[in-house]
N, C-alpha and C positions, 0 to 999 in steps of 0.2 A: 545555313543555321536553322535549327528547328525552333518554331515559335509555338507557344501554348495558346489555344483559343480560349480566352477568358470568359466568353459568353458560355461556352460549353462547361467550363469549370464552375461558373455561377449556377447554372441549372443543376449540375450534379450536387453542389454544396447545399442548395435549398432542398432538394429531394432527401439528401442524407439527414439534414437538420429537421425536416418536417416528418420524415419517416415513411412517406409514400408519395407516388407521383400525383395522386389525386389532390392531396393537400398542397403540394408544390404548385400544381396547376392553378389552384385558387389563389395562392400567394403571388405567383408571377403573372396571373391573368393570361395564361397561354394554354392552348389545347394540349391534352395529355400526349397525343402522338408526336407533337412537336418536341416536347421535353424528352420523350423516350428516344427520338431520333438524335437529339443533341448529345445525350448521354452515350448512345452507341458510337457516335462520332468521336467522343472523348476517349472511350475505351479502345477504339481502333487506333487513335493517335498514340496512346500510351502502350498499346499492345498487351493490355491486362484487363481482366474482368474486374469491375468495381463493386458490383452487386451480385448477390445470388438470391433466388426466391426461396422463402421458407413459408409454405402455406400461402396466405394472402399478403404476406409482408415481404419487403425487400430488406436484406441484411447485407451490411458492408463486408466485403472480403478483407483479407489482411492488407492487400495493396490499397483497397478502398479506404481503410482506416488511416493509412499513411497519407493518402491524397487529401482526405477530409481535414486532417490536422494542418496540412500546408494551406489548404483553401481557407480554413478558418483564420489563420494568421494573415493571409493575403487580403481578405475582405475586411478584417478588423483594421488592418493598416490603411486600407482604402478609406474607411470611415474616418479614421484619425486624420488622414490627409485633408479630407473635406472640412472637418472641424477646424483644423489648423488654418487653412486658407480663409475660411469664413470667420475666423476670430473667436470660435467657440472653444470652451475648455474641453480638452480631450479626456482627461481622467483615466488614461490608459494604465491599467495596473501592471505591476511586474509579474510576469508569468513564471511560476515556480513549479516545475514538473518533477514529482518525487516518485520513486519506486519504493514500495514497501514489501519486504520479504513476507511471504504468507505465513511464516512461523512466528512472526512478531505479534505479541498481544495487541489488540486494537487500542486498549487503554494506554499502553506505552507509546504507540504510534501517535496518538492524540497528544499526550503530554509532551513528546519531543517536537512535534510540528507546530503546536499552538503558538509558540513565540514568533514564528514567521508572519503570522497574521497581525502581530502587534507593531510592525514597522510603521514609521511615519508615512511612507509612501504606500499606496494601496497595492495589495498582492492578490493575484488570482492563482490559487493553489490547485494543481491537478495531481491527484493521487492515483497511482496504478499499482495493483497488487499482483504478485506472481512469484514464481520460484526465484530465489536470489540469483541463480546462474543466468536465467533469461533476462532479468532486470539489468545485470551488469553488462550483458551483451548490448542491451538497448542504450546503456550509458556510454559504451564505447562508440556507438553510432550517433552520439550527441542528441539522442531523443529524450534523455533525462538529465536533470541537473544534479541529482543526488539519489543514492539508494541507501535506505536504512535497513540494517539487518543485525543478526545476533552473532555474526562471525566475521573476522577480517577477510580480506581478499585472499583467496587461495594462492599459494606461492607458485603453483604451476600454471596459472592463467596468464596467457600471453596478451594481456590487455593493459594499456596505459591508464592505470587508475590507482588511487591511493586510499588507504584505510585510515580513518580518523576515529580514535576511541572517544565515544561520547561519555561513557561512564560505566560503572558496574555496581551490582548490589547482590545481596544474598536472596534466598527464596523463602517464601512463607507457605505453610500448608493450611488449606481451608476446608471446611466441611459444613453442610447444612445441619441444623439441629436434629434432624431425623437420622443422621448417620451415627450408628452405634460404635463407639470405640471403647477399648478397655482402659478407662481412666484410672484404674488402680495402679497402672504402670506409668512411669514418667515418660515424657517425650524424649527421644523418638520411639521408645520401645512399644508404646501404645499403637504404633502404626503397623506392627507385625501382624499379618493376616487381614488387615483392613482392606475394604474395597477401594480401588484406586482408579482414577481417570487420568490417563497419561497422554502426553504429546506423542505424535507418530514416531515410529522407529526411524533412526537415522538422523534425527534432529540433534542439535547441540545439547539442548536441555535434557532430552531423553537419555543420551549417553552419560551425561554427568549424574543424573538421578540414579541410573542403574549402578554406577560405580559407588555412589553414596549408600545405596541400599546394601550393596555387598559389604562395604566397610562397616556398616552398622548392624549387619546380620539381620536385616529386615526383609521379609518375604511378602511383598504386597500381593493382594488378590486383584489382578487387573480385570476390570469389568468393561473398560472402554478405552480405545485409542483414537485420537482425533488429529486431523490436519488443521482444523479450524479452532483456534483458541477460544473464540467467542462461543461456538457451539459447545465446546467442552465445559465452559462455565455455566451454560444453561442447564446441562445435564447435572452439574454439581449443585446448582440451585434447587433442582428437583430431588436431591438427596440420593443420587446414584452412587456417589463415592467421594473420596478425598481428592483434592486437586492441588496443584502447586502453581505459583505465579511469583513474579519478581516482587520483593518486599517493598520496593519504592511505590507500588500502586496498591498496597495493602488496604488503605482506607477506602479507595474507590471501589475495590472489589467487595468489601464488607457492605458498603452502602448500596451499591448497584444490584448485587446478587443476594443480599441478605444471608451472607455466610459469616461464620465466626472463625477466628484464627486458632488452629490447633497447636501450632508451634512454628518456629523458623530456624534456619541454619545459614551460617555464612560459609560453610564448607563447600556448598555448591554456589558458584557465582554465575550470574547472568550478566553478559557484557553486550553492549550495544555500540554499533559502529555506523558512521556515515562514510559511504564510499563515493568518492568524487573523481572527476577527471583531472583535478588540479592538486598539486602537492600542497600548496598553500591556499586555503579557502579564501576566495574573493567574492563569490556571489553573496549579496547582502542577506538573502533569506537563509541560505545555508549557514552563514556566519551567525545569524540570530539563533538558529537551532543549536549549533555547537556551543555557543557561549552560554545559553540558558541551561543546557544539559549539564555542562561542567560546573557552573556556578550555583545553580539553584536546584536542579532535579537530583543530581548525584553528588553535589558538592558537600 
């Protein structure tokens, strides 16, 4: 039977947490060569490199990030064990690891996830942003509790996971006061020829928008395309062009980015989903997110 050397794991964990062997040496009160040797021994035992050097800094490898997450849980549990035996309150929060699809507006992600922090028991939320496909693969490996995205699970994916519709809404069009539109024409005709900031090609919203432009005979003058919705809004705030966002966060966008609403339509729907590994939601934090979305945000 193979056994893990927890002293080696502890030294690795402290180095990863402190960001350097020098700081870990001060924390552990051990010589730097001793710590380096212990980490090499752990890498040999695991058969994987845990750090790579980037300039003067150590950076975790992909395997190193996985090992660090496990080490974090192991030593957190060890501290809880000591607190329990010594009669001290543990206060251990519920760990809630969420994958956020990179196409999702940050304001929507915040509105959806905020109710999880309002549970009676303390919650430690861990948010990871990436492409939806990669996040769903992490969900299948049980590294995530939930993925929130703007599309249901693709039918061809051979993964045991389930899509839960959180809600839907129309879209609103926003512009800075400096953006010149032909206000002599009604909405949406005033958008014809207007400068536009659009989400990246291939996204659900981009496809829906292009179909709507076609049906309304609107030819936007595209001046920017963005993967990052927050960056898109910053350009919109600077007056680079018209942008669109889910109507449910209309007020937040107006206040945060000093934009005014040009118009809105329900012909284009934004839908939001929670992808989980369970058909019936049991996780308390996921349940809080789903219930609040259906009753209060989109209800």
